[in-house]
C-alpha positions as CSV (number, residue, x, y, z in Angstrom):
1,X,121.6,19.0,136.2
2,X,117.7,17.8,136.3
3,X,117.8,16.2,139.8
4,X,118.9,19.0,141.3
5,X,115.4,21.1,139.7
6,X,113.1,17.9,140.7
7,X,114.4,18.6,143.8
8,X,113.8,22.4,143.6
9,X,109.9,21.5,142.3
10,X,109.6,19.1,145.0
11,X,110.6,21.5,147.4
12,X,108.5,24.4,146.8
13,X,105.0,21.7,146.8
14,X,106.1,20.6,150.0
15,X,106.6,24.5,151.3
16,X,103.2,24.8,149.5
17,X,101.5,22.3,151.7
18,X,99.9,24.3,154.0
19,X,98.3,26.5,151.9
20,X,96.8,23.3,149.5
21,X,95.7,21.3,152.7
22,X,93.7,24.4,153.8
23,X,92.2,24.9,150.5
24,X,91.3,21.2,150.2
25,X,89.6,21.7,153.8
26,X,87.9,24.4,152.6
27,X,86.5,22.8,150.0
28,X,85.6,19.4,151.4
29,X,83.8,21.2,154.6
30,X,82.1,23.8,152.3
31,X,80.7,20.9,150.4
32,X,79.7,19.0,153.4
33,X,77.4,21.9,154.7
34,X,76.8,25.2,153.6
35,X,77.1,26.7,157.1
36,X,81.0,26.4,156.5
37,X,81.5,29.3,153.9
38,X,80.0,32.0,155.9
39,X,81.0,35.1,157.3
40,X,80.1,34.5,160.4
41,X,81.9,31.3,160.7
42,X,84.9,32.4,159.2
43,X,84.9,35.0,162.3
44,X,84.1,32.5,164.5
45,X,86.9,30.1,163.4
46,X,89.4,33.3,163.9
47,X,88.2,33.8,167.2
48,X,88.9,30.2,168.1
49,X,92.5,30.1,166.4
50,X,93.3,33.2,168.4
51,X,94.5,31.9,171.6
52,X,96.3,28.6,169.8
53,X,97.6,30.8,167.0
54,X,99.7,32.7,170.1
55,X,100.9,30.0,171.7
56,X,102.1,28.4,168.5
57,X,104.0,31.9,167.7
58,X,106.0,31.5,171.2
59,X,106.4,28.2,170.2
60,X,107.9,29.2,166.5
61,X,111.0,31.0,168.5
62,X,112.0,28.0,170.3
63,X,111.7,25.5,167.5
64,X,113.6,27.7,165.3
65,X,116.5,27.0,168.0
66,X,115.9,23.6,167.5
67,X,114.6,23.6,170.8
68,X,111.0,22.5,172.1
69,X,108.6,24.1,175.1
70,X,106.8,21.2,176.2
71,X,105.4,23.7,179.0
72,X,103.3,26.4,177.4
73,X,100.0,25.1,178.4
74,X,101.3,24.7,181.9
75,X,102.2,28.3,181.7
76,X,99.4,29.3,180.4
77,X,97.5,27.5,183.2
78,X,100.0,29.3,186.1
79,X,99.7,32.5,184.5
80,X,95.3,32.3,184.3
81,X,95.2,30.7,188.0
82,X,96.8,33.9,189.2
83,X,94.9,35.8,187.3
84,X,92.1,34.6,188.2
85,X,93.0,34.7,191.8
86,X,93.9,38.5,191.8
87,X,90.6,39.5,190.1
88,X,88.3,37.4,192.5
89,X,90.6,39.6,195.1
90,X,89.7,42.9,193.5
91,X,92.5,43.7,191.6
92,X,91.4,45.7,188.5
93,X,91.7,44.1,185.0
94,X,94.5,46.4,183.9
95,X,96.7,45.7,186.4
96,X,95.9,41.8,186.5
97,X,96.9,41.3,183.1
98,X,100.7,42.4,183.0
99,X,101.0,40.3,185.9
100,X,99.9,37.2,184.4
101,X,102.3,37.8,181.4
102,X,105.1,38.7,184.0
103,X,104.9,35.4,185.0
104,X,104.9,33.7,182.2
105,X,107.7,35.2,181.1
106,X,109.2,34.2,184.5
107,X,108.3,30.9,184.0
108,X,109.8,31.0,180.4
109,X,112.8,32.1,181.9
110,X,113.0,29.0,184.8
111,X,113.6,26.9,181.8
112,X,115.6,28.7,179.8
113,X,118.0,28.9,183.0
114,X,118.3,25.2,183.2
115,X,118.8,24.8,179.5
116,X,121.5,27.0,179.2
117,X,123.3,27.4,183.0
118,X,123.3,23.7,183.8
119,X,122.9,22.1,179.7
120,X,120.2,19.9,179.7
121,X,117.9,19.3,177.2
122,X,115.0,21.0,176.2
123,X,112.9,18.1,176.1
124,X,113.9,17.0,179.7
125,X,113.5,20.4,181.2
126,X,110.0,21.5,179.8
127,X,108.8,18.1,180.3
128,X,109.3,18.1,184.2
129,X,108.4,21.8,184.3
130,X,105.2,20.8,182.3
131,X,104.0,18.6,185.1
132,X,105.5,21.4,188.2
133,X,103.3,23.8,186.3
134,X,100.1,21.9,186.4
135,X,100.7,20.7,190.1
136,X,101.1,24.6,190.6
137,X,98.6,25.7,188.8
138,X,96.0,23.1,191.0
139,X,97.5,23.9,194.1
140,X,96.7,27.8,193.0
141,X,93.1,27.1,192.3
142,X,92.5,24.3,194.6
143,X,91.5,21.8,191.8
144,X,88.3,23.8,191.8
145,X,86.8,26.0,189.0
146,X,87.2,29.7,189.4
147,X,84.5,32.3,187.5
148,X,85.8,35.1,186.9
149,X,84.5,38.9,187.0
150,X,82.3,40.6,184.1
151,X,84.8,42.7,183.0
152,X,87.1,39.6,181.7
153,X,83.8,38.5,179.0
154,X,83.5,42.1,178.7
155,X,87.0,42.2,176.8
156,X,86.4,39.1,174.8
157,X,83.3,40.4,173.3
158,X,84.8,43.7,172.9
159,X,84.7,45.1,169.1
160,X,87.2,47.1,167.3
161,X,85.9,47.6,163.5
162,X,83.9,45.4,163.7
163,X,86.5,42.8,164.5
164,X,86.8,40.5,167.7
165,X,89.4,42.0,170.2
166,X,90.9,38.7,170.3
167,X,91.6,38.7,166.9
168,X,93.0,41.6,167.1
169,X,95.5,40.5,170.0
170,X,96.3,37.4,167.1
171,X,97.2,39.9,164.2
172,X,99.2,42.1,166.8
173,X,101.4,39.2,168.3
174,X,101.5,37.7,164.5
175,X,102.9,40.9,163.8
176,X,105.4,41.8,165.9
177,X,107.0,38.2,165.8
178,X,107.2,38.2,162.6
179,X,109.1,41.8,162.5
180,X,111.2,40.8,165.2
181,X,112.2,37.3,163.2
182,X,112.4,39.3,159.3
183,X,113.8,42.7,160.6
184,X,116.1,42.8,163.9
185,X,119.4,41.3,164.2
186,X,117.9,39.3,166.9
187,X,115.7,37.4,164.7
188,X,119.0,36.8,162.1
189,X,120.6,35.6,165.3
190,X,117.5,33.2,166.3
191,X,118.1,31.4,162.9
192,X,122.0,31.5,163.0
193,X,121.5,29.8,166.0
194,X,119.2,27.4,164.9
195,X,120.6,26.3,161.8
196,X,124.3,25.7,163.3
197,X,124.9,26.8,167.0
198,X,129.0,26.2,166.9
199,X,128.7,28.4,163.8
200,X,126.7,30.9,165.5
201,X,129.4,30.9,168.1
202,X,131.9,31.4,165.8
203,X,130.8,34.2,164.5
204,X,130.6,36.5,167.5
205,X,127.2,35.3,169.0
206,X,125.9,34.0,172.2
207,X,123.6,31.3,171.6
208,X,122.9,30.9,175.6
209,X,121.5,34.5,175.4
210,X,119.8,33.7,172.3
211,X,117.6,30.4,173.6
212,X,117.1,32.5,177.1
213,X,115.2,35.1,174.8
214,X,113.4,32.6,172.9
215,X,112.3,30.9,175.9
216,X,111.1,33.9,178.0
217,X,109.7,35.0,174.4
218,X,107.6,31.8,174.5
219,X,106.6,32.1,178.3
220,X,104.9,35.3,177.8
221,X,103.1,34.6,174.2
222,X,101.5,31.3,176.8
223,X,100.4,33.8,179.0
224,X,98.6,36.2,176.5
225,X,97.1,33.1,174.8
226,X,95.7,32.3,178.5
227,X,94.4,36.1,178.9
228,X,92.9,35.4,175.1
229,X,91.4,31.9,176.4
230,X,90.0,33.7,179.4
231,X,88.2,36.3,177.5
232,X,86.6,33.7,175.6
233,X,85.5,31.6,178.5
234,X,85.8,33.3,181.5
235,X,86.6,30.8,184.0
236,X,89.9,29.3,185.3
237,X,89.2,25.2,185.3
238,X,91.8,22.8,186.2
239,X,92.0,21.2,182.5
240,X,92.5,24.5,181.4
241,X,95.8,24.5,178.7
242,X,96.4,21.0,179.3
243,X,97.8,19.6,175.9
244,X,97.9,22.6,174.0
245,X,101.6,22.7,173.7
246,X,101.2,19.6,170.9
247,X,98.5,21.7,168.9
248,X,101.1,24.7,169.3
249,X,103.9,22.5,167.8
250,X,101.8,20.8,165.2
251,X,100.5,24.2,163.9
252,X,104.0,26.0,163.4
253,X,105.3,22.7,162.3
254,X,102.4,22.1,159.6
255,X,102.8,25.9,158.6
256,X,106.7,25.1,157.6
257,X,108.8,25.6,160.9
258,X,111.7,22.6,161.3
259,X,111.9,20.8,164.3
260,X,115.4,20.7,163.8
261,X,115.9,24.2,163.8
262,X,116.9,27.3,161.4
263,X,113.9,27.2,158.7
264,X,110.4,28.5,159.8
265,X,108.2,32.0,159.5
266,X,105.6,32.9,161.6
267,X,103.8,34.6,158.5
268,X,102.4,33.0,156.8
269,X,103.8,29.7,158.0
270,X,102.4,29.2,161.5
271,X,99.5,31.5,161.4
272,X,98.1,29.5,158.8
273,X,99.0,26.2,160.3
274,X,96.9,27.4,163.2
275,X,94.1,28.4,161.3
276,X,94.1,24.9,159.7
277,X,93.8,22.9,162.9
278,X,91.0,25.3,164.2
279,X,89.1,25.2,160.7
280,X,89.3,21.4,160.5
281,X,87.8,21.0,164.2
282,X,85.3,23.4,163.2
283,X,84.1,21.6,160.2
284,X,84.0,18.4,161.9
285,X,81.7,20.4,165.0
286,X,79.3,21.9,162.3
287,X,79.1,18.3,160.8
288,X,78.4,16.7,164.6
289,X,80.8,14.6,164.1
290,X,81.7,12.2,167.3
291,X,83.7,14.2,169.7
292,X,85.6,11.1,170.4
293,X,87.0,11.0,167.3
294,X,88.4,14.8,167.5
295,X,91.1,13.2,169.3
296,X,91.9,10.7,166.4
297,X,91.9,13.8,164.0
298,X,94.3,15.7,166.4
299,X,96.8,13.1,166.5
300,X,96.5,12.7,162.4
301,X,97.4,16.4,162.0
302,X,100.3,16.0,164.4
303,X,101.3,13.2,162.8
304,X,101.2,14.8,159.3
305,X,103.1,17.7,160.5
306,X,106.0,15.8,162.1
307,X,105.6,13.6,158.2
308,X,105.7,17.2,156.2
309,X,109.0,18.6,158.2
310,X,111.0,15.2,157.8
311,X,109.9,15.5,153.8
312,X,111.3,18.9,153.9
313,X,114.5,17.9,155.5
314,X,115.3,15.1,153.5
315,X,114.7,17.0,150.6
316,X,116.8,19.3,151.7
317,X,119.7,17.1,152.4
318,X,119.2,15.3,149.1
319,X,119.1,19.0,147.2
320,X,122.6,19.9,149.2
321,X,124.3,16.4,148.0
322,X,123.3,16.8,144.6
323,X,124.5,20.3,144.3
324,X,127.7,19.4,146.1
325,X,128.5,16.7,143.3
326,X,127.1,18.9,140.3
327,X,129.5,21.3,141.3
328,X,132.4,19.3,142.1
């Protein structure tokens, strides 16, 4: 029985790893720079996290079904490019934003069609649509930056109850996603399909429908992330959203979502993972670290996320074997 208890303790420690890492990062950067642990910088971190965090929330739905979406950065770019064209042609902001979200959801549905109807691996499909979306976005923008009207900047600069609007959008998306996953039948279906699709099918579920839905949700979240990004820097550049999918995956996995499906949570998991990544980047910026080192740090964060997920899976597998042995 003792080995089972030991595995349980290790598993609890692995589940708390993101929180422990976050505390270490806060204390470390706080000790190195007094400007880091200020209210103003804390708000700045939350604002900077909003876009990546929303992207990671959508990614969490896909990862929970044991899938992956490598096209979210391109979906963000395409929706932003179309939205920018509409705004510059005279469309009102209130009419443009829903169109951007609809485009994101439609591109997510395009991924889902190939995955569910043609049984092609999500990795292959979304890798292809990643490049397709990047090319489409460059065609729409004609590889030139588009400076957007003042209204988009005012959207990002708006405050409610003293809190910036991007933070409210991030909080709303996170709370809605958490509610869907923990309080609805659809949320339970997502976990069931991710844990064992064949068992879910035998239980009367339709895995293809669930997978279709999560990719649509992921695409919609990518478009919302694009809106938040443009509200903070109102210009559509040719490199917008490039490689953002990897940060979204890292944030979700750092927060405890398994790459193998069936385990994970938006709150506090994915949200904390996104905050951790952005806090590290913010701290490096405050310390004036050489920008060329940022990709190295980013790669280290992604590797750490994968290692934590592998460790969690290994401990769970060993604990399961121990439990079977003890019970028999």
